[in-house]
N, C-alpha and C positions, 0 to 999 in steps of 0.2 A: 356476484358476489362486491360486497363493500369493503375495502381496506380500514383500519384500525383510524389511517390517517387522508381518509379520502382518494389517496391515489389509486389513476389505471394499473391494471395489473403489470403492465410493459414500463411502469412508469417510474423513473431512477429518483432519490431522493435527491434536495438541491446539493448539488455539488459547489465547494468553493476552494482557492487554491490562495493561499495568501505567503505569497514569496520572500526570501530573508528577513524571517523570524528569531534564526539565532546566526547573529554575525560573525560566530567565532568559528562554524562549523563554514566550509567551503563553497557549501551551498544548501540551503537549506528550504521548508515548505511548512505551514502550517493548512492541512488538509481536513473537509469538513462532508460528511457526508448526513444530509441532515443532522442532528442532534452529537454525532459520532466524531469526535475528533481528534484529530494525529497531528504529534509535531515530529516532522520526519528530516532527519540531516543527514548529510552525507561528507565526512572527515577524509583527508586527503593526509596517510603516512606515506613517507618514504621510505620504508623501508616492505619486506613479507614474511610470511611465516619461515617461523624455524625449517618448517619441513617443505619449503619450495627451496629453500639454499641448501638445503642438502644433498637434494632430489636434484641440484640444479633445471628445477623448473624456467623457464624465461617466461616471461612478464609481469605482473600482479596478482592482486589477487582481490574478491570482496565476500565481506560478510556482514552479518544483520544483529540485529539485538531491538531485541520488543520488551519492554514491560509498561506496565497497567499504572497509574500514579494512582496513592491510596485513595484519592478522593473521586476515579474515577467512575466509582459503581454507588450504586446504591446504599449499600453497605460500603463500610472501611476495606480494602484489599490490603493484606498486610504487604511488607517489600519482601522481595526475595533476600535482601542483605537478611533482614530481619533475621530469617526463616535458615538461614545457611545454607539455602541451593534455590536454582531457579528450577520452579514450579514445569512439570512434566506439557502444560498449555502452551508457557509460553515458550520453550524449547524447542515444538514445534511451529512451533509461527513463527520463528527465527530465523529457522532451518529455512522452511517456503519463502520467505522471503526473498533470501541470500539464492536460493536455488532459481526461483525466479528473473531475480536482476540479473546472475553469471548467467540466465539463457540467451542475452540478447546483449551481450557485452563480449570486446574484443581485450580479452586480458590483457595478452600480446603488447594490445597498444598503448597501456596504461604505463610500460616501463614496469621498475620493479616498488611497485606503490603496493600498498594494501589502503583500497574504499570501506571507511568503518559507514555503515549506513546505520543510524538510531532510530527506533520508531518510538517514541512514548505517548500514548495514550492521554491525554487532560479528559476525555470524555465518552464512554463508552454508553454507545444506544446499538448495536446490533452490528455486525461486517466490519470490525478494526481491523483484521488481517487482512480482508480485502483494501481498506483503507492505505494502513500500511505499504504495500506492496506500491498499490498507486502513488500516492504520494511519494515512498522511496526510491523510484523511477524520476517523477520531477527533480527531487533532490539531486539525485547523482547526474541528472543533464545537466541542469543548475552548477555541478563543480567541475563536469568536464568541460563546458564550455568557458568555463574564467582559465581552468589549465590550458586549456586551448588557447586562448585569449592572452598569456601570459609567455607562451613558448615552449609550456614546460612539456607540450607533446605536442605531437606531429597529427595527427588525426582525430575526430570525433569515433571515441571507441566505439559509443551503441548502434547499434546495427535499427535497430527501429525502437521502438516503447512498446514498455508491458503495463499492463492494468488487469484489476480485477474485480470480479462484482458477486454478489452470493445472489443464488437463486433458490427456490422453496415450492411445496406448495401446501397453502397455507388455507384450510378452510374446504380443500378439493380442488383448488386451481391454481396452476402453475404463475408465482410472480415473482419478480427484477426487486434486488437488493433492500432484504427483509430487513428493517429493526428492530428492536429484540423485543416488542410485544409480537411480530410476527414468528420472530424465531423462538422464540420458546415456546410457541405452537404451535409451530408446522408438523405435519408430520413425514415433509423428507425436506432434505438442506442441502444445500450445493455451492460451494463455492468455484470458481472457475478462473485460473489466470491466462490472459491470452493479448497477443501481440497485436499488434495496431494493424497486421495483415491477416485478420482471424485466425491464427495459427494456434491451437491448442500447447501448453506450457508443463497446465498441470488442473485435475482439475478430482475435484473431492467430494465426495458425495456419497450421503446415507441415511436408510428410512429411518425415525424417530418411533423403535417402536413398532413400525410400518413397512408397507413393501409400496412399491412403485412401476409402474408401466414404462412398455418401452416410449409409448407415446408424450407420456409424462416426462420420462428423462428429452426427448429433442426437443419437447415444449423449453424445457428449464433449457437449454444449454442455447434453443434460438433465442431468448429472452437474456441469456446475458451476452452472446455475439453480439445486440442490437446495443446493449447498455454498455460495449467497454468501447463500440463506434462513440460511443457516445463521449463517453470518458475521456478519450483518448482526445478528442476536440480541444477537449479544456486544461488538458494536459501540454498539447500543441499555446496554446495561447497563451497558457502560466509560463512557459518556458522560454519563449519568445520575449514577455513582458519584463523578464526576471532581473535582467542587467542594466537594465533603463529606470530598475524601481529602487527604492532608497528603501534603506531596512526600516521593515514593518511595525507602524504604532499600533501599540499592543493595546492602548485602552480606545484605539480608532477599533481593532477587530472586535473585540470586548463588547462594544457599544453595537456595531455591528450583525452580532451573536445575539446579544437582548434584542436585535427588531426582529428574531425568525419565528 
């Protein structure tokens, strides 16, 4: 079976992380999975939600917002603000991002603060939710490093990294990291969220008017495990270099994208 872009079944798309793209955020990164590009930022607010104060809950909170910019898809996507409400898909994805990141963060260590993870999709070519989780983790880690360096927190609150990737059954073959062409024609679609130590955080999967076997599910989960192991290595490199990196030169970034 030949994939549309020539990749092997177990091969990820080219993945890049460009830190410090949003100077006003505490931590930020532009993540690309092939032609899917998402700006993920972490902003720290010195306050907690009202319900936490009312219930006297210790520590802080992390929440996420996700949006696809109008020009991120082939046909213009209407802004949620214009519609007057967040669409169901965006709500589901931002809740997923929040759950994924809270699973690996000790919120008691951040004090009475809220971490806002904002994920804005610049271009969508499949896997925007998995790219958002992966980039959101990097942005949060960069932000926590800044808090630690400034003496605002005593311990690094992230217990381990978390990443996500898609897998599916395309033309009868389990494949890793589906782009849009594969995703729309896949008979099975999975999104897998795992920690760097290969623990599952969440698995979303379904047949698209089709069924799948236990063997196919096992194959997709193994492909995801392998892919996330590779992604985590890239996350670590991005986090380690972020404190030494100058604010990103966006013109050079887009020139880089144009060569892909």
